[in-house]
C-alpha positions in Angstrom: 0.0 0.1 0.1 1.3 3.5 -0.9 2.7 5.8 2.0 2.8 9.3 1.5 3.7 12.2 4.1 1.2 13.9 5.9 0.8 17.7 5.0 2.0 19.6 8.1 2.2 16.5 10.7 6.1 16.4 10.7 7.2 13.1 10.7 3.7 11.5 11.1 2.8 9.7 8.0 -0.4 8.7 6.6 -1.8 6.0 4.2 -3.3 6.7 0.8 -6.6 5.1 1.3 -9.1 3.6 -1.3 -12.6 5.2 -0.3 -15.8 4.2 -1.4 -18.6 6.7 -1.1 -22.2 6.0 -1.4 -24.4 8.8 -3.3 -28.0 8.9 -2.1 -28.1 10.4 1.5 -24.4 10.4 1.9 -23.1 12.5 -0.8 -26.6 14.2 -1.6 -29.9 14.9 0.2 -31.9 12.7 -1.5 -34.4 11.9 1.3 -35.1 15.8 1.8 -35.7 16.3 -2.0 -37.9 13.2 -2.2 -40.0 14.0 1.0 -40.6 17.6 -0.4 -41.5 16.4 -3.9 -44.4 13.9 -2.2 -45.6 16.5 0.2 -45.8 19.1 -2.5 -47.5 16.5 -5.2 -49.9 14.9 -2.8 -50.5 17.3 0.0 -49.3 15.2 2.5 -47.2 16.5 5.8 -44.2 14.3 6.2 -40.8 15.3 7.5 -37.4 13.7 7.0 -37.2 12.8 10.6 -40.7 10.6 10.1 -38.6 8.2 7.6 -37.5 5.8 10.6 -37.2 2.7 8.1 -35.3 2.1 4.7 -38.9 1.7 2.8 -40.1 5.2 2.6 -43.5 4.2 1.8 -44.2 3.2 5.3 -44.2 6.8 6.2 -46.8 7.6 3.5 -49.8 5.1 4.3 -52.2 7.0 2.3 -49.9 6.7 -0.9 -49.3 3.5 -2.9 -45.5 2.2 -3.2 -46.1 3.1 -7.0 -46.7 6.8 -6.0 -44.0 6.9 -3.4 -41.4 5.6 -5.6 -42.2 7.2 -8.9 -40.1 10.3 -8.2 -36.4 8.7 -8.2 -37.6 7.1 -11.7 -38.4 10.6 -13.1 -35.4 12.7 -14.6 -36.8 16.2 -13.6 -36.8 14.9 -9.9 -33.1 14.7 -9.9 -32.7 18.4 -10.8 -33.9 19.2 -7.3 -31.6 17.1 -5.1 -28.7 19.1 -3.6 -25.3 18.2 -2.3 -25.0 17.5 1.3 -23.4 20.4 3.4 -19.5 20.2 3.2 -19.7 17.1 0.7 -18.1 18.9 -2.3 -15.4 20.5 0.0 -14.6 17.3 1.7 -14.5 15.1 -1.1 -12.1 17.6 -2.8 -9.9 17.7 0.4 -9.5 13.9 0.4 -8.4 13.8 -3.2 -5.8 16.5 -2.6 -4.7 14.4 0.5 -3.9 11.5 -1.8 -6.9 9.4 -1.4 -8.2 7.5 -4.2 -12.3 8.2 -4.5 -14.7 6.2 -5.9 -18.5 6.7 -5.9 -20.6 3.5 -5.4 -24.2 3.8 -5.9 -27.2 1.0 -6.8 -28.9 3.7 -9.1 -31.7 2.6 -11.2 -30.6 2.1 -15.0 -33.8 4.3 -16.3 -32.5 7.7 -14.7 -28.6 6.8 -14.2 -27.5 9.2 -16.9 -29.6 11.9 -15.9 -28.6 11.5 -11.9 -25.3 11.7 -12.8 -25.2 14.4 -15.0 -27.9 16.7 -12.8 -26.5 15.8 -9.4 -22.9 14.0 -9.5 -21.0 15.6 -12.1 -23.1 19.1 -11.8 -21.8 19.6 -8.3 -18.9 17.5 -8.1 -17.5 18.4 -11.3 -13.9 17.3 -10.5 -15.4 13.4 -10.7 -16.1 11.8 -13.7 -17.6 8.3 -15.1 -14.1 6.5 -14.2 -14.8 7.7 -10.7 -18.0 5.8 -10.3 -19.1 2.1 -9.8 -22.7 0.9 -10.4 -23.2 -2.2 -7.9 -26.2 -3.1 -5.7 -23.9 -5.4 -4.0 -21.3 -3.3 -2.4 -19.5 -5.9 -0.4 -18.2 -7.2 -3.6 -15.9 -3.9 -3.8 -12.5 -3.8 -2.4 -11.7 -0.5 -0.7 -10.5 0.6 3.0 -13.3 2.6 3.9 -17.1 2.6 2.5 -19.2 5.5 3.8 -22.8 4.8 3.4 -26.3 5.5 5.1 -27.5 2.1 4.3 -26.5 -0.6 7.1 -27.0 -3.5 4.8 -24.1 -2.1 2.6 -21.5 -1.9 5.7 -22.0 -5.2 7.0 -20.1 -8.0 5.7 -17.6 -6.1 3.6 -13.7 -5.8 3.3 -13.4 -2.3 4.6 -14.4 -0.1 7.4 -17.8 0.9 7.5 -18.5 4.9 8.3 -22.3 5.1 8.7 -23.8 8.4 7.5 -26.4 9.3 10.1 -30.0 9.3 9.1 -33.3 8.8 10.6 -33.7 5.3 9.0 -30.7 4.0 10.8 -30.8 5.8 14.1 -32.0 2.8 15.9 -29.0 0.6 14.5 -26.2 -0.2 17.1 -23.2 0.7 15.1 -20.6 0.5 17.9 -21.8 -3.1 18.5 -20.1 -4.1 15.2 -17.3 -1.8 14.9 -19.1 0.7 12.4 -18.3 4.5 12.9 -21.3 6.9 12.9 -20.9 10.4 11.6 -23.2 13.3 11.4 -21.4 15.6 8.8 -19.0 15.6 6.3 -16.3 17.4 8.5 -16.7 14.2 10.8 -16.1 12.1 8.0 -12.9 13.9 7.2 -11.8 13.5 11.0 -12.6 10.1 10.8 -10.7 9.2 7.5 -7.7 11.0 9.0 -7.6 9.0 12.0 -7.8 5.8 9.9 -5.3 7.2 7.4 -2.7 7.5 10.3 -3.0 4.1 11.6 -0.2 1.6 10.7 1.4 4.8 8.6 
């Protein structure tokens, strides 16, 4: 594994890591845009904090599953999705630190191109298709760290799991399985720094 000297850390060295980053509700705020869209479209009054399960339709009992999941299959919907606070700046910083970044997403093929162009490449213009991996089973991908809001993606992989806090994973006891929970991209940067320094 490559070893590079840390900037401004004297004789402390840190590893260059391969960092896998989920897209939805990790790099960007899909849930916020999704809930807002459904509330506007159907007159519901659901808040992000109400989404306590992975299946978002549970929080919209008055709507059918088809109605709930329709937005993510619409090209225009993805134009409303914004990056999470600090995500763009921290990912740029991680790249500057010498880490290799791959965006790993299980995106639907119907809107994949629109999603990438209107969200990922629009806001993270320093990334390209060569930095994207489309996979539904993220455990098949080798990396040092996976940052994800989906517990099912973090369990069983050959990487250190970093869980992006979200209402739907709030009840998961991440400490019991050695997964680090973070609440912001600033926290993510600190966690990566600590991991990079280990074994350097």
